[in-house]
TORRO-632846 format. One record per residue: residue in three letters; x, y, z of N, C-alpha, C, O in turn. Coordinates in steps of 0.001 Angstrom, whole numbers, padded with zeros to 6 digits, always signed. Atoms other than C-alpha are relative to their C-alpha. Layout:
N
ALAXYZXYZXYZXYZ ...
This chain:
345
MET+000889-001188-000035-000038-000035-000024+000889+001333-000007+000556+002353-000610 ARG-000907-001144-000033+002870+002308+000711+000512+000395-001382+000606+001573-001726 ASP-000483-000233+001354+004196+001896-002808-001097+000644-000834-000809+001502-001669 TYR+001109-000602+000753+000724+002741-004185-000071+001526+000241-000157+002307-000707 PHE+000140-001396-000265+000552+006079-002368+001243+000762-000451+001124+001929-000825 VAL-001165-000674+000482+004181+006890-003282-000211+000331-001482+000084+001445-001916 ARG+000196-000208+001365+003235+006406-006951-001016+001066-000291-000866+001862-001219 ARG+001060-000989+000161+000080+008468-006565+000591+001452+000261+000242+002394-000449 LEU-000640-001282-000251+002162+011343-005076+000929+000467-001099+001028+001645-001441 LEU-000980-000308+001079+004773+011068-007804-000742+000417-001272-000218+001164-002099 LEU+000746-000495+001199+002063+011484-010411-000617+001383+000146-001114+001907-000851 ILE+000553-001350-000160+000890+014856-008910+000752+001015-000787+000121+001826-001465 PRO-000697-001118+000821+003741+017007-010476-000313-000096-001482-000711+000917-002058 PRO+000286-000030+001454+003295+015768-014090-001461+000361-000313-001753+001018-001312 THR+001339-000454+000214-000413+016138-013740-000266+001473+000114-001026+002054-000661 LEU+000061-001485-000188-000099+019691-012456+000558+000687-001224-000013+001659-001718 ILE-000657-000647+001218+002237+020516-015388-000980-000084-001187-001118+000866-001958 GLY+000931+000105+001175-000337+019192-017879-001156+000943+000203-001544+001591-000769 VAL+001143-000851-000205-003206+021122-016333+000385+001423-000148-000322+002150-000846 THR-000312-001412+000038-001420+024437-015909+000574+000334-001372+000425+001470-001823 LEU-000428-000306+001432+000220+024151-019384-001212+000302-000882-001213+001287-001621 ILE+001175-000218+000811-003182+023838-021003-000665+001377+000261-001061+002101-000653 VAL+000646-001315-000409-004585+026831-019046+000886+001164-000512+000405+002161-001049 PHE-000929-001034+000313-001469+028843-019674+000007+000318-001467+000044+001491-001841 VAL+000080-000152+001505-001576+028282-023511-001310+000709-000325-001316+001631-001141 ILE+001280-000562+000354-005302+029137-023557-000006+001523+000294-000504+002337-000484 THR-000056-001450-000341-004652+032446-021722+000831+000846-001047+000631+002051-001202 ARG-000826-000720+000896-002133+033359-024309-000792+000390-001341-000415+001331-002040 PHE+000718-000167+001278-004671+033200-027216-001489+000506+000271-002289+000657-000652 VAL+001337-000591-000206-007789+034531-025481+000079+001534-000297+000988+002204+000192 PRO+000033-001407+000349-008656+037998-026895-000335+000830+001270-000887+000303+002236 GLY+000321-000858-001084-008961+041005-024567+000954-000077+001123+000591+000274+002246 GLY-000943+000156-001122-005855+040332-022544+000583+001286+000474+000173+002346+000001 PRO-000552-001258-000558-003761+042842-020580+000639+000845-001106+000538+002070-001045 LEU-000737-000643+000994-001743+043747-023671-001011+000818-000812-000833+002021-001002 GLU+001017-000639+000752-004817+044553-025704-000677+001118+000730-001006+002156+000156 ARG+000628-001005-000803-006343+046436-022800+000893+001179+000117+000390+002301+000072 ALA-000911-001100-000121-003257+048564-022418+000109+000803-001256+000251+002025-001211 ILE+000005-000716+001290-003219+049393-026116-001267+000861-000155-001218+002004-000612 MET+001303-000712+000086-006901+050380-025965-000029+001208+000841-000495+002268+000423 GLU-000043-001168-000899-006377+052604-022997+000898+001088-000456+000611+002269-000262 ALA-000938-000972+000523-003447+054283-024584-000623+000779-001196-000395+001980-001341 GLN+000577-000583+001122-005465+054918-027785-001088+000927+000441-001274+002001-000131 MET+001151-000885-000483-008435+056317-025834+000591+001252+000651+000077+002358+000477 ALA-000599-001148-000629-006136+058522-023788+000542+000983-001093+000312+002187-000975 SER-000530-000818+001122-004406+059873-026980-001155+000675-000713-001008+001846-001063 MET+001201-000607+000732-007831+060555-028658-000640+001041+000918-001137+002069+000459 GLY+000565-001036-000977-009015+062359-025508+000860+001275+000016+000361+002381+000225 GLN-000842-001160-000044-006009+064602-025674+000201+000637-001345+000956+001599-001487 GLY-000082-000636+001351-006403+065338-029355+001210-000514-000735+001684+000134-001669 GLY-001265+000576+000554-003420+063115-030253-000106-000449-001432+000891-000853-002032 GLY+000206+000513+001363-004977+062217-033635+000731+000845-001008+000953+000356-002115 SER-000655-000851+000894-003192+065146-035256+001454-000264-000160+002093+000372-000999 GLY-001359+000273-000094+000188+063704-034567+000459-000902-001207-000291-001148-002151 ASN-000639+000906+001118+002423+061475-036803-000548-001367+000195-000141-002033+001147 SER+000529+001357-000023+000440+058265-037421+000898-001072-000469+000644-002258-000261 GLY-000945+000941+000387+003423+056693-038962+000675-000854+001077+001043-002011+000876 SER-000660+000761-001163+004892+055727-035574-001007-000745+000823-000652-001260+001884 SER+001058+000725-000733+001574+054169-034451-000146-001396-000441+000074-001738-001604 ILE+000173+001397+000410+000873+050544-034342-001397-000244-000487-001719-001313-001006 SER+001383+000173+000415-002769+051174-035064-000185+000627-001411+000395+001678-001685 GLY+000249-000538+001283-003962+051741-038612-000938+001183+000027-000987+001962-000925 GLU+001058-000978-000127-006703+054045-037376+000209+000772+001265+000155+000201+002354 GLY-000099-000821-001125-006161+056902-035096+001336-000174+000729+002223-000863+000224 PRO-001183+000071-000687-003474+057304-032436+000193-001329+000613-000781-002056+000809 GLY-000299+001245-000638-001724+054350-030854+001316+000048+000697+001788+001112+001098 LEU-001353+000066-000676+001532+053193-029339+001073-000202-001061+000788-000758-002121 SER-001074+000193+000928+004832+053212-031081+000446-001424+000137+000035-002132+001056 GLU-000496+001376-000003+006641+049977-031881+000825-000290+001184+000762-001390+001732 ASP-000780+000166-001213+009083+050543-029032-000847-000150+001256-000572-000973+002129 GLN+000958+000090-001146+006273+051101-026574-000741-001329+000037-001034-001856+001110 LEU+000696+001313+000111+004540+047928-027814+000870-001072+000460+000428-001941+001212 GLU-000999+000974-000395+007680+045884-027380+000210+000041+001450+000341-001006+002084 GLU-000178-000177-001475+008108+047258-023895-001220-000594+000792-001028-001197+001848 LEU+001219+000523-000586+004464+046311-023018+000093-001565-000060-000277-002262+000884 LYS-000050+001494+000244+005098+042763-024430+000984-000562+001014+000704-001617+001583 ARG-000930+000430-000953+008161+042417-022199-000553+000044+001406-000327-000854+002217 TYR+000605-000117-001323+006260+043663-019199-001027-001036+000358-001074-001552+001475 TYR+001052+001093-000236+003379+041253-019567+000461-001385-000374-000299-002344-000241 GLY-000460+001338+000248+005561+038396-020666-000457-000553-001321-000461-001770-001504 PHE+000505+000446+001347+004207+038258-024279+001066+000061-001053+000788-000141-002235 ASP-001080-000096+000943+007601+038696-025857+000633-001332-000312+001533-001409-001147 LYS-000606+001349+000177+008394+034978-025700-001124-000922-000554-002309-000643-000368 PRO+001038+000981+000296+006634+031957-027242-000623-000593+001174-000091-000609+002285 ALA+000878+000474-001156+003896+030362-025212+000702-001041+000923+000697-000955+002152 VAL-000721+001074-000750+005935+027237-024264+001105+000531+000827+001274+000155+001987 VAL-001186-000582-000664+009020+029268-023390-000456+000771+001217+000090+000620+002310 ALA+000612-000840-001039+006925+031723-021341-000483-000959+001120-000286-000645+002294 TYR+000562+000884-000996+005259+028731-019544+001154-000554+000896+001035-000573+002121 PHE-001071+000554-000820+008546+027195-018435+000655+001041+000806+001182+000736+001876 HIS-000520-001142-000819+009725+030650-017273-000961+000058+001183-000487+000165+002314 TRP+000971-000088-001134+006504+030733-015136+000199-001174+000950+000129-001050+002173 LEU-000131+001185-000825+007089+027221-013993+001314+000116+000841+001318-000289+002003 GLY-001234-000157-000767+010663+027997-012909-000160+000995+001111+000425+000811+002178 ASN+000355-000854-001109+009365+030913-010895-000801-000662+001066-000601-000439+002260 LEU+000848+000642-000905+006719+028714-009415+000754-000934+000951+000412-001047+002128 VAL-000830+000883-000849+009365+026210-008159+000709+000804+001100+000999+000266+002169 GLN-000663-000861-000977+011004+029108-006330-001091+000688+000933-000750+001522+001771 GLY+001084-000600-000789+007629+030050-004770-000511+001273-000388-001151+001968+000400 ASP+000440-001316+000537+006957+033026-007019-001161-000334-001068-000947-000943-002116 LEU+001165+000211+000907+003382+032961-008589-000141+001192-001002-001062+001197-001818 GLY+000074-001122+000950+004024+036216-010480-000661+001273+000636-000922+001316+001838 VAL+000536-001264-000439+002586+039718-010209-001324+000276-000649-001455+000135-001865 SER+001308-000241+000607-001050+040631-010677+000025+001241-000910+000524+002302-000535 THR+000021-001103+000941-001562+042814-013645-001149+001001+000375-001150+002093-000193 ARG+000972-000867-000447-004661+044389-011909+000425+000711+001244+000305+001932+001341 TYR-000325-000701-001325-003419+045058-008390+001431+000371+000122+001801+001007+001109 GLN-001453-000326+000027+000321+045396-009253+000578-000508+001354+001368+000180+002002 ASP-000454+000597-001238+000954+043128-006279+000243-001502-000278-000311-002074-001217 SER-000281+001365+000254+002314+039653-005974-001269-000879+000108-002113-000623+000967 VAL+001152+000876+000003-000251+036887-006711-000096-000765+001261-001201-001014+001742 TRP+000077+000715-001243+000742+034997-003612-000575+000840+001130-001290+000332+001994 SER+000438-000865-000990+000062+038056-001508-001588+000239-000091-002284+000346+000918 GLN+001350-000199+000272-003363+038564-003138-000876-001290+000490-002006-001163+000963 ILE+000622+001203-000372-004253+034909-002434+000005-000208+001499-001008-000583+002090 THR-000098+000201-001478-002999+034747+001155-000882+000966+000809-001337+000662+001912 GLN+000882-000898-000685-004982+037805+002037-001461-000534+000097-002188-000150+001013 ARG+001259+000612-000001-008106+035830+001251-000093-001374+000561-001186-001939+000590 PHE-000054+001279-000540-006995+032567+002831-000969-000165+001159-001802-001069+001117 PRO+000906+000236-001163-008798+033024+006219-001421-000092-000366-002132-000995+000072 ILE+001442+000099+000374-012110+033791+004648-000410-001259-000745-001451-001845-000446 SER+000307+001251+000718-012006+030850+002200+000105-001202+000968-000763-002075+000965 ILE-000167+001150-000933-010760+028461+004855-001139-000034+000999-001633-001114+001325 PHE+001162+000013-000918-013475+029515+007247-001228-000609-000651-001863-001517-000114 TYR+001241+000544+000646-016260+028897+004764+000217-001479-000410-000677-002308-000242 GLY-000215+001379+000426-014668+025734+003407+000064-001041+001070-000533-002108+000930 VAL-000055+000941-001132-013865+024019+006643-001397-000141+000692-001876-001230+001008 THR+001339+000017-000676-017188+025034+008209-001010-000761-000879-001789-001560-000359 THR+000855+000793+000937-019050+023706+005127+000189-001457+000050-000797-002194+000048 LEU-000394+001368-000046-017208+020389+005270-000472-000660+001327-000974-001783+001350 ILE+000302+000539-001325-017787+019958+009024-001535-000120+000078-002033-001166+000494 LEU+001439+000101-000182-021529+020784+008894-000577-000935-000965-001586-001563-000643 THR+000592+000965+001009-022139+018720+005718+000032-001495+000533-000951-002236+000530 TYR-000119+001423-000370-020716+015458+007082-000615-000206+001386-001114-001304+001635 SER+000493+000239-001312-021827+015964+010686-001580+000049+000013-002210-000395+000973 ILE+001419+000060+000169-025419+016493+009463-000495-001044-000849-001440-001741-000480 CYS+000390+000900+001061-025685+014369+006336+000137-001437+000421-000798-002211+000220 ILE-000224+001399-000402-024214+011135+007728-001030-000458+001024-001659-001490+000786 PRO+001059+000415-000922-026531+010961+010819-001384-000033-000620-002188-000927-000356 LEU+001321-000030+000622-029499+011993+008714-000169-001200-000942-001219-001842-000933 GLY+000091+001127+000830-028729+009353+006120-000247-001382+000724-001010-002236+000275 VAL+000137+001139-000918-028423+006708+008871-001533-000068+000421-002244-001053+000223 LEU+001359-000052-000485-031714+007833+010365-001043-000318-001070-002000-001041-000793 LYS+000924+000270+001186-033524+007748+006941+000062-001438-000355-000984-001995-000688 ALA-000088+001462+000325-032294+004208+006295-000708-000807+001051-001413-001761+000722 LEU+000614+000788-001072-033444+002981+009729-001581+000338+000017-002373-000505+000437 LYS+001390-000395+000020-036809+004856+009299-000579+000017-001388-001440+000837-001705 HIS+000437+000015+001464-037342+003936+005605-001489-000097-000137-002131-000918+000517 ARG+001389-000075+000380-040777+004754+004236-000895+000438+001208-002089+000140+001246 THR+000793-000535-001044-041869+006415+007435-000248+001526-000294+000277+002023-001291 PHE+000268-001337+000232-043129+009998+007705+001280+000839+000006+001460+001743-000810 LEU-001218-000616-000125-039747+011119+008788+000869-000082-001222+001485+000904-001627 ASP-000809+000278+001262-038017+009588+005716-000662+000788-001106+000040+001473-001850 THR+000716-000664+001181-040645+010986+003284+000070+001542+000090+000297+002205-000922 SER+000012-001437-000149-040769+014510+004670+001379+000497-000168+001550+001514-000841 SER-001427-000397+000177-036959+014796+004863+000439-000119-001432+001214+000709-001911 SER-000294+000128+001460-036698+013546+001279-000484+001094-000846+000190+001537-001776 ILE+000611-001085+000729-038986+016176+000025+000840+001332+000197+001074+002099-000737 ILE-000772-001148-000318-036973+018844+001750+001361-000054-000665+001842+000953-001185 VAL-001379+000203+000613-033605+017412+000485-000055+000171-001501+000829+000797-002085 PHE+000088-000100+001449-034841+017099-003141-000315+001455-000403+000210+001954-001398 CYS+000360-001372+000337-036337+020567-003134+001195+000885+000082+001361+001743-000785 GLY-001136-000688-000061-033068+021977-001905+001058-000339-001088+001827+000521-001517 TYR-000910+000454+000989-031095+019965-004386-000314+000563-001402+000584+000782-002215 ALA+000535-000536+001224-033213+021283-007261+000276+001446-000197+000125+001941-001313 ILE-000320-001433+000028-032215+024880-006458+001540+000232-000004+002198-000167+000957 PRO-001452-000258-000036-028663+025962-007410+000354+000883+001168-000476+001650+001654 GLY-000396-000775-001198-026688+027513-004596-000058+001477-000216-000506+002218+000658 TYR+000021-001421+000383-026305+030872-006389-001425+000570-000098-001696+001707+000289 ALA+001407-000452+000101-030050+031034-007134-000621+000054+001322-001345+000998+001639 LEU+000502-000091-001399-030906+030158-003595+000537+001221+000756-000184+001852+001529 GLY-000629-001227-000666-028522+032912-002397-000795+001223-000331-001096+002023+000555 SER+000767-001213+000372-030444+035523-004388-001336+000052+000708-001759+001122+001146 LEU+001326+000059-000650-033763+034411-002911+000186+000262+001468-000593+001022+002043 LEU-000202-000217-001481-032371+034294+000688+000305+001410+000301-000200+001960+001280 LEU-000266-001431-000114-030947+037778+000257-001288+000844-000160-001554+001748+000632 LEU+001236-000824+000257-034198+039150-001123-001015-000110+001198-001676+000856+001580 PHE+001044+000215-001037-036326+037653+001639+000479+000387+001396-000138+001173+002114 PHE-000505-000210-001406-034171+037631+004787+000775+001288+000254+000834+001793+001375 SER-000731-001224-000162-032052+040676+004086-000737+001273-000383-000751+002280+000324 VAL+000661-001186+000504-034062+043012+002025-001461+000184+000660-001811+001291+001066 GLN+001308-000177-000481-037607+042327+003248-000093-000045+001543-000768+000776+002164 LEU+000096+000189-001456-037108+041123+006832+001131+000779+000699+000947+001274+001811 GLY-001077-000753-000627-033710+042764+007491+000641-000783+001175+001184-000168+002093 TRP-000571+000751-001090-032557+039852+009732+001475-000182-000202+002202-000263+000789 PHE-001379+000284+000302-029224+039318+008051+000573+001119-000914-000175+001777-001639 PRO-000563-001148+000868-026729+041790+006318-000037-000501-001469-000211-001684-001761 MET+000062+000233+001428-026657+042014+002561+001184-000756-000560+001094-001426-001588 GLY-001225+000788+000526-023129+040596+002184+001182+000414+000836+001070+001083+001863 GLY-001199-000271-000655-019554+040827+003156+000320-001091+001109-000533-001896+001482 PHE-000466+000984-001045-017585+038786+005762-000242+000576+001427-000579-000172+002345 THR+000165-000665-001276-017821+041316+008633-000638+001358-000267-000785+001822-001398 SER+000552-001377+000105-019372+044643+009378+001089+001023-000122+002239+000679+000153 ILE-001035-000971+000159-017505+047880+008705+000445+000511+001410+001518+001105+001512 TYR-000408-000396-001353-017407+048583+012503+000513-001170+000768+000519-001132+001999 PHE-000441+001213-000603-016005+045121+013189+001052+000136+001099+000999-000514+002143 GLU-001094-000180-000888-012888+046330+014880-000379+000646+001377+000343+000515+002365 ASP+000490-000654-001168-014859+048292+017432-000800-000855+000922-001206-000409+001995 LEU+000918+000925-000687-016824+045240+018628+000873-000768+001069+002091-000885+000931 THR-000609+000859-000964-016004+043122+021681+000176-001420-000572-000323-001703-001662 PHE-000323+001323+000482-014811+039492+021337-001234-000776-000370-001315-001314-001474 TRP+001215+000716+000283-018238+037925+021589-000935+000661-001077-001654-000003-001823 GLU+000764-000729+001080-019862+040625+019423+000675-000317-001350-000043-000457-002339 LYS-000686+000309+001283-017218+039883+016696-000444-001396-000463-000732-001598-001643 ILE+000425+001376+000432-018142+036129+016756-001384+000079-000458-001679-000540-001481 ARG+001382-000147+000426-021832+037059+016514-000066+000649-001325-000843+000237-002186 ASP-000017-000659+001303-021074+039390+013693+000421-000894-001091-000230-000883-002136 VAL-000402+000910+001046-019191+036782+011693-001040-001057-000302-001282-001410-001456 LEU+000994+001030+000183-021871+034166+012337-001237+000575-000759-001850-000094-001591 ASN+001122-000690+000585-024548+036668+011318+000208+000169-001529-000731+000021-002311 HIS-000296-000157+001438-022850+037294+007966+000150-001306-000714-000109-001405-001913 ALA-000308+001319+000575-021955+033617+007441-001221-000889-000097-001140-001900-000794 PHE+001117+000859-000086-025439+032158+008078-000547-000377-001408-000616-001551-001775 LEU+000597+000259+001313-026969+032582+004581+000996-000613-000998+000636-001570-001683 PRO-000892+000649+000905-023834+031835+002568+000274-001486+000248+000422-002275-000686 LEU-000317+001370-000379-023179+028612+004521-001224-000908-000467-001004-002034-000912 ILE+001095+000699+000586-026700+027474+003569+000140-000301-001520-000105-001409-001997 CYS-000210+000204+001506-025953+027997-000148+001175-000913-000258+001164-001693-001211 TYR-001119+000947+000256-022598+026230+000217-000371-001438+000220+000100-002308-000512 MET+000401+001326-000384-024211+023176+001817-000990-000617-000919-001033-001843-001014 ILE+001187+000482+000633-027206+022857-000434+000358-000979-001110-000373-001930-001385 GLY-000340+000798+001111-025342+021341-003298+000372-001472+000335-000106-002428-000276 SER-000456+001344-000385-023665+018425-001604-000841-000647+001135-000589-001795+001503 PHE+000811+000479-001095-026314+018031+001180-000839-001215-000453-000831-002272+000178 ALA+000813+001115+000503-028661+015889-000851+000831-001211-000449+000486-002351-000137 VAL-000837+001096+000517-025961+013818-002507+000605-000810+001144+000560-002039+001111 THR-000611+000652-001123-024206+012987+000725-001069-000736+000879-000826-001841+001364 THR+001090+000660-000813-027469+012193+002592-000476-001278-000666-000524-002344-000052 LEU+000589+001112+000678-028892+009941-000053+001106-001122-000300+000797-002309-000395 LEU-001042+000981+000240-025497+008283-000728+000150-000855+001303+000345-002069+001241 MET-000088+000707-001251-025349+007350+002920-001214-000889+000256-001047-002013+000731 LYS+001212+000733-000212-028901+006155+003113-000093-001226-000913-000422-002322-000460 ASN+000211+001085+000868-028905+004043+000015+001032-001106+000198+000710-002290+000102 HIS-001025+001065-000197-025606+002266+000688-000205-000733+001326+000097-001922+001435 LEU+000367+000586-001313-026684+001647+004321-001086-001075-000171-001023-002161+000404 MET+001076+000905+000219-029827+000020+003124+000438-001278-000775+000021-002401-000494 ASP-000583+001185+000741-027964-002179+000649+000777-000844+000965+000680-002068+000869 ASN-000768+000842-000866-025657-003328+003402-000811-000621+001152-000412-001628+001737 MET+000875+000623-000957-028516-003933+005828-000684-001195-000595-001118-002081+000142 ALA+000617+001132+000685-029926-006317+003282+000980-001120-000408+000579-002115-001010 ALA-001029+000959+000333-026667-008220+002870-000003-001229+000813-000550-001240+001916 ASP-000047+001273-000696-026026-011778+003875+000654+000048+001268+000190-000589+002213 TYR-000824-000025-001255-023439-010960+006521-000873+000613+001169-000710+000241+002331 MET+000867-000550-001032-026120-008833+008361-000877-001112+000561-000948-001221+001785 ARG+000898+001048-000407-028539-011792+008575+000815-001054+000799+000322-001667+001746 THR-000872+000975-000809-025612-013994+009760+000298+000573+001325+000271-000158+002315 ALA-000332-000681-001279-024701-011494+012454-001190-000111+000949-001038-000444+002125 VAL+001200-000016-000841-028289-011301+013704-000304-001429+000379-000783-001635+001494 ALA+000285+001360-000343-028644-015105+013598+000914-000541+001018+000602-001524+001691 LYS-000922+000466-001056-025602-015446+015812-000278+000625+001382+000392+000347+002377 GLY+000405-000546-001266-027322-013409+018453+000277+001479+000172-000034+002030+001228 LEU-000333-001397-000028-026153-009880+017685-001293+000788-000276-002021+000448-001208 SER+001249-000791+000297-028985-007297+017874+000132+000715-001302+001228+001038-001761 PHE-000032-000691+001292-030017-005638+014666+000685+001338+000083+001448+001694-000815 LYS-000562-001309-000141-029019-002241+015938+001534-000056+000072+002254+000708-000571 SER-001441+000082-000082-025572-003388+016965+000629-000463-001264+001730-000023-001595 ALA-000624+000461+001337-024993-005218+013608-000031+001163-000960+000834+001244-001832 VAL+000005-001133+000966-025983-002015+011798+001217+000953+000287+001931+001360-000630 PHE-001039-000944-000370-023540+000194+013671+001409-000621+000091+002396+000114+000056 LYS-001265+000643-000120-020755-002369+013995+000534-000521-001357+001744-000639-001552 HIS-000386+000569+001241-020774-003772+010456-000501+000733-001188+000302+001119-002037 ALA+000526-000653+001192-023137-002158+007951+000401+001478-000190+000635+001948-001304 LEU-000323-001380+000082-022346+001429+008861+001445+000253-000530+001686+001156-001332 ARG-001336-000190+000381-018652+001054+008425+000199-000279-001589+000933+000443-002264 ASN-000068+000276+001447-019035-000510+004889-000703+001064-000795-000331+001356-001932 SER+000719-001133+000709-021464+002259+003976+000745+001253-000114+000430+002114-000934 MET-000834-001246-000014-018865+004879+004714+001025+000044-001155+001664+001065-001405 ILE-000941+000113+001127-016778+003717+001777-000331+001102-001047+000512+001954-001326 PRO+000282-001054+001072-018625+005854-000920+000165+001430+000582+000593+002318-000154 ILE-000176-001271-000607-018588+008798+001493+001415+000413-000010+001748+001565-000287 ALA-001422-000361+000049-014858+008568+001759+000540+000323-001393+001414+001171-001576 THR-000463-000322+001416-014424+008489-002025-000331+001369-000493+000369+001901-001356 THR+000364-001340+000431-016146+011779-002438+000639+001078+000773+000428+002250+000460 PHE-000526-001039-000844-014160+013565+000237+001049+000849-000873+001157+002063-000702 GLY-001012-000744+000696-011371+014493-002226-000614+001096-000843+000008+002150-000973 GLN+000625-001022+000772-013856+016431-004460-000526+001141+000894-000515+002308+000502 ASN+000579-001069-000855-015415+018281-001519+001083+000818+000715+000822+001911+001217 ILE-001072-000699-000732-012105+019274-000039+000502+001265-000686+001139+002125-000078 THR-000386-001183+000725-011545+021804-002813-000750+001257+000472-000335+002388+000220 LEU+000697-001160-000608-014143+023968-001021+000819+000743+000958+000570+001932+001155 VAL-000794-000603-000983-011478+024663+001595+000694+001193-000530+000937+002161+000190 LEU-000799-001000+000614-009638+026793-000898-000802+000907-000945-000851+002128-000796 THR+000640-000781+001073-011729+027788-003930-001359+000527+000318-001774+001572-000182 GLY+001404-000453-000265-015211+028013-002481-000760-000016-001225-000514-000841-002105 SER+000909-000065+001196-017859+028993-005018+000144+001394-000585-000066+002386+000114 PHE-000082-001362+000671-017288+031830-007511-001289+000748+000072-001307+001927+000428 LEU+001239-000738+000068-020906+032653-007840-000646+000374+001355-001272+001423+001509 ILE+000523-000296-001291-021884+032397-004216+000799+001146+000674+000210+001982+001360 GLU-000816-001098-000541-019014+034676-003184-000365+001271-000711-000359+002334-000090 THR+000438-001214+000664-020139+037102-005851-001223+000555+000433-001374+001770+000559 ILE+001288-000468-000417-023648+037182-004737-000052+000643+001386-000735+001640+001619 PHE-000102-000550-001350-022821+037738-001071+001154+000925+000215+001387+001380+001334 ASP-001125-000980-000097-019800+039937-001826+001002-000470+001025+001439+000308+001874 ILE-000913+000604-001000-017525+037622+000131+001513+000125-000689+001777-000517-001706 ASP-001316-000125+000585-013860+038626-000595+000932-001116+000180+002017-000983+000746 GLY-000852+001251-000175-012530+035105-000751+000738-000247-001337+000771+000576-002252 ILE-000775+000454+001205-010450+033231-003312-000897-000196-001162-000484+000030-002299 GLY+000948+000216+001099-013532+032400-005340-000353+001297-000767-000341+001304-001998 LEU+000263-001232+000506-014459+036017-005895+001328+000611-000698+001241+001276-001731 LEU-001190-000408+000633-010812+036788-006644+000218-000669-001338+000646-000045-002308 GLY-000164+000751+001197-010735+034076-009207-000929+000472-001208-000475+000603-002345 ILE+000871-000420+001054-013803+035202-011158+000291+001445-000446+000114+001778-001618 SER-000418-001376+000337-012652+038872-011013+001287-000026-000927+001442+000754-001867 ALA-001190+000097+000831-009288+037785-012409-000330-000511-001462+000301-000111-002440 VAL+000407+000402+001342-011017+035996-015287-000676+001147-000795-000402+001321-001983 PHE+000652-001071+000706-013187+038955-016157+001076+001162-000387+001030+001765-001459 ASP-000981-001030+000303-010212+041369-015895+001237-000453-000721+002178+000322-000895 ARG-001100+000607+000769-007861+039023-017822+001324+000086+000830+002421+000205+000285 ASP-001204+000121-000896-005504+038924-014794+000551-001357-000031+000284-002151+000871 TYR-000408+001418+000182-003790+035838-015997+000990-000502+001053+000905-001689+001368 PRO-000758+000536-001080-001099+035578-013274-000820-000445+001179-000472-001446+001805 VAL+000840+000488-001028-003877+035361-010712-000763-001221-000303-000974-002093+000540 VAL+000682+001130+000413-005773+032957-012771+000844-001305+000075+000366-002365+000480 MET-000928+001140-000033-002734+030656-013073+000290-000468+001480+000409-001654+001791 GLY-000277+000323-001457-002074+030852-009318-001132-000702+000631-000887-001618+001415 ILE+001108+000665-000591-005597+029843-008374-000194-001331-000704-000582-002283-000027 VAL+000175+001302+000641-005737+027058-010989+001111-000986+000529+000869-002181+000698 PHE-000995+000943-000500-002446+025675-009717-000383-000476+001470-000280-001656+001807 LEU+000274+000455-001374-003529+025696-006067-001177-000841+000134-001201-001788+000920 SER+001242+000876-000045-006996+024323-006690+000183-001329-000533-000414-002276-000020 SER-000402+001210+000659-005589+021624-008930+000802-000842+001087+000486-002006+001332 LEU-000866+000713-000961-002963+020654-006302-000838-000444+001199-000581-001521+001738 LEU+000904+000402-001124-005680+020574-003544-000817-001232-000398-000935-002207+000345 LEU+000851+001087+000483-007920+018354-005671+000771-001327-000086+000296-002361+000384 LEU-000903+001212+000114-005092+015859-006458+000275-000508+001314+000165-001715+001530 LEU-000295+000532-001389-004149+015683-002790-001251-000553+000652-001210-001513+001420 GLY+001287+000442-000574-007765+015305-001884-000330-001442-000454-000841-002262+000308 ASN+000326+001384+000521-008106+012224-004121+000927-001051+000631+000529-002195+000853 VAL-000762+000909-000731-005143+010689-002471-000405-000261+001453-000300-001368+001980 ILE+000616+000079-001352-006636+011444+000948-001241-000916-000005-001480-001694+000919 SER+001157+000880+000130-009793+009782-000258+000331-001475-000055-000336-002308+000559 ASP-000371+001360+000077-008053+006648-001133+000541-000541+001337+000334-001702+001690 ALA-000435+000355-001315-006361+006660+002265-001185-000310+000988-001147-001250+001782 LEU+001097+000171-000897-009699+007051+004031-000765-001295-000354-001272-001974+000539 VAL+000701+001220+000372-011245+004198+002015+000812-001189+000555+000182-002145+001007 ALA-000816+001039-000553-008352+001956+003123-000205-000091+001516-000196-001191+002070 VAL+000196-000007-001439-008943+003041+006774-001410-000592+000276-001577-001411+001180 VAL+001339+000421-000289-012707+002461+006537-000188-001516-000263-000841-002209+000517 ASP+000161+001411+000405-012494-000945+004800+001464-000680+000033+002273-000471-000871 PRO-001352+000650-000041-009419-003041+005897+000156-001044-001119+001275-001450-001436 ARG-000151+001018+001122-010201-005524+003075+000663+000567-001213+001207-000189-002019 ILE-000585-000634+001182-008973-002960+000503+001511+000127+000199+002004+000593+001226 ARG-001454-000106+000026-005343-003146-000313+000397+000498-001397+000208-000192-002398 PHE-000511-000606+001206-003889-000841-002951+001246-000602-000406+002140-000772+000424 LYS-001298+000633+000501-001208-002419-005092+000364+000730-001320+001378+000413-001941 
C-alpha cells in the first residue's frame, strides 16, 4: 500500500504540469488580454488629448493614435508576451518552483500576497461547510435508512430534493431578497461589518456568524442531498446483505449489527467523495461569493477571469488543482482506513 501512495504522489507533479500548461496556453490566445487592454487605454487617452493630429506613422494602429513599436515591445516584455507560449510557460514554472506565482496585472501586487490575504475567509467557509455537511448528512442518512418509508423519511426526502433542485447561487439571491431586504434579519453581504474592529470579542463572533449564516446554507445545499442519499442508499444495501443476517442469527442485535458492520461498509462511498469536496476549503464558490460579496479566493478568481488577470488565474488554477489531487489521495487513504479488506497495489 505504501508503494501505491508513493506512486500517486509522484504522479501529482506531471498532472499539475499538464493542467497548468493547457490553461497557460489558452490564456495566451484569449482576446482582450492585458496587452490589448493597455493598447486600447493608450489609444483612448491619446484621442481624448487630441493626439490624432500627430504622426500616425509611428503608431501600431492603422486608425487613429496608438503606441509606437518601441512602446509595444516594452509592453510585451512587461506582460511576458515577448516569448513563445511554451518558453513563457517554463519561465513561469521556474518561478513557481521558487515560490513565485508572479505579479497581478490588476493590483500590481504579488499573486501569492493577493491569495494569502483571502485565505482566512475561504478556509473559514470551506472548513465550516465540510464539518456541517458531514456532521449533519451522515446521521441524517443513517436515520432515513433505519426509518425507511416512514413520515420522517418521506418529509426529509421532500426537503432534501427541493433543496437539491435549486442551485446555490439562485438560492442565495432568494435568501438575500427575503431575509435581508424584506425582513432585515441578516446583512446584505460581506464577511464582517464595517465597524467590526470596534466590537467586543463575543460581538465579533456574533457578527461573523450573522454574515456567514446565509452563505453557508448556499454552500451546503449542493452536496447536502448527494451525501445524505448516498449514505442512506448504501446503508440500506448493506443492511440487506447476507453478513447482516448472519450476524443477527448469531445473536447480535439488529441495531448493533448496523452500527458495527453495515455502517462502516457504507462509509466507503462517502470517503471516496471527500477528495472532491475538499476543494471547497480553498476555492469556495465563484458565484456564491459574488452574490454575497465575500472577498474570498472564489471572488478573486472570477474577477481575475473578467479582468484578464492571467497571473492570478494561473495561481488559483495551480492551487486548486493541487488541492484536488491531494484530496483524491486522501480519499484513497480514507477508503483503506474504513475498509481493511482494501489493499492498494
